[in-house]
N, C-alpha and C positions, 0 to 999 in steps of 0.2 A: 444366754450365750456362753457364760463362763462355765456352767455345769457340764454340758456335753464336752466342751474343750478340756476341762479338768479331768474328766473321765478318760478321755483319749490319752492325755499326758500320763495317766496312771498306768497305761498299758492296755486298756480296753480298746477294742476296735471301735470305729465310728458307729457301726450298727449296734454293738453291745452297749455303748455309752448312751445312745439315744433310746434304746430299749429300756435300760434301767431307769433312766430319767422319766420316760413315758409311763412306765408301770407305777412309779411313785406318784407323779403329778397327774397322770391321766386316769388312773384307776384307784389307787389307795387313798389319796388325799380327798377326792370327791366323796368317797364313802365315809371317811372320817369327818369331813366337814358338813355333810348333809344334815345330820340331826342338830347341828349348831344353829341352823336357821331359826329354830324356835327361840334359842337364847339371844340371837341377834335382834329379833323382834322385841323381846323383853327388854334388852339393853337400850334399844332406841326409844321404847315407850317410857322408860324410867327417867329419861333426861328432863322432860318438863316438870315431872313431879319433884325431883331433887332440886331443880332450879327454883321452883316455887317455895319449897321448904327453906332453902338457903336465903332467899329474899326476905322471908318472914322471920328468919333467925331461929328456926326450929331445929337446933342442933341435935337434940335427942331423937327427934323424928328421923332425921337424916341417918343417924347411926343405926337406928332400928331398921329402917328400910334397906340400908346397905347390908347389914348383917343378914337379914332375911333373904335378900337377893343372892348373896354369896352362898348361903346355906343351900337354898333351892338349886342353884347352879351346880354346886359341888355334888349334891346327891344325884342330879340328872346326869352330870358328866361321868360320875363313877358308874352309874347303871349302864350308860352307853359304852363306856370303855370296857366293862366286863362283858357285855353282850357282843361287842365286836371282837374282842380278844378270843372268846370261846367259839365264835361262829365264823372266824376269819377264813378258814379253809373253804367252808360252804359258800360264803359270799364270793370269794375269789373265783371259785369254779362256776357258781351259778350265774353271776353277773358278767364275768369276763372270760370264762373257760381258762383260767390262769391260776396255777398254784402259786406262782410268784406274787401275784396281786394279793392273794391270801396271806402270804408270808409278810409282805410289807404292811398290810392292814394290822396284823398281829404285832409287828414291831412298833407301829405308831400308836396303837391303842392305849398304852400306858401314858402317853402324852396328852390324851384327850382332856383330862381334868384341867391341866394347865392351859390348854388352848381355849376351852370353853369359859373357864373362869376369867381369863384375860379379856375375853369379849365383853363380859358383864362389867368387869372393872373399868374398861375403857368407856363404856356407856355411863357409868357412875362418875368418872372423872369429867366427862363432857357435861354432865348435868350439874356438876359443881363448879363449872367455869374453869376447868383445868385442861381444856382441849389443846392448848399450846404445849403443855407438858406431855400430854398423851402423844401428840404429833412428834415431839422431840424424841421421846422414847422409841417410837416406831421408826423414825429416821435413823437413830443410833443402831437399832436392831438391823435395819436394812443395810446400812453401811458396813457394820461389823460382819454381816452375812456375806457380803460381797468379798471382803478381805479374807474371811475364812475359806470361802469357796476357792478363791484364787490361789491361796497358799496351801491348803490342806487336801483338796481333791486330787491333785497330781500324786500325792503321797499315799492317800488312803482310799481313794475311789468311793464305792457305795457305802462302806461302813463309815467313812469320814463324813459323807454327806448326811447320813442319818444322825451322826453325832452333832453336826452343825445345826440341823433342824432342832434337835433336843436342846442344845445349848442356847440357841437364840430364843426359842420359845420360853424357856425357863428364865432367862435373863429379862426378857420383856415382861413376863408376869411379875417377877420379883421387883423390878423398878416401878411398875405400875401400882402394885399393892403398897409399896412403901409410900408412893405419892398419895394414894388414896387414904392411907392412915393419917397422913399429915393434913389432908383436906377435911377429914371428918372430926378432927379434934375439937 
């Protein structure tokens, strides 16, 4: 509710505000997020394995598993980011008949590694009994997002919104990785 309202306060018409929001969340984000379903499955499947290793006190196995998961995730995310970046115009036109959708896919593609790795880091945290920390980071991310949307969208419209998406995702990843590093020591 705050996003379209913030866009309107920035001077966009109600139609333009909803259109911009719709292109980002209804077209670009589903394309960006679709390949992550593979990593989401991986992240959910690693939870029992990490929990078992933690119960048995196998710290080195935990470190090795986490390192491997993060490496595989990073390589996969980088490949997806590059593919979507370079094919964004084609995807936008083919799937949505929209050059604007292609533009936002391209703008969001560099964020894919952070988004995808964060998914796996969250799975690792849950497997290591750090789900309360993970939830706390996500609540902080959401609360900060609401504040940033409320204060920055009326000033910066769509560019501000893209900046908020980047800032929140990178903050979430940073805090989650720092917590994971502490958990695997």
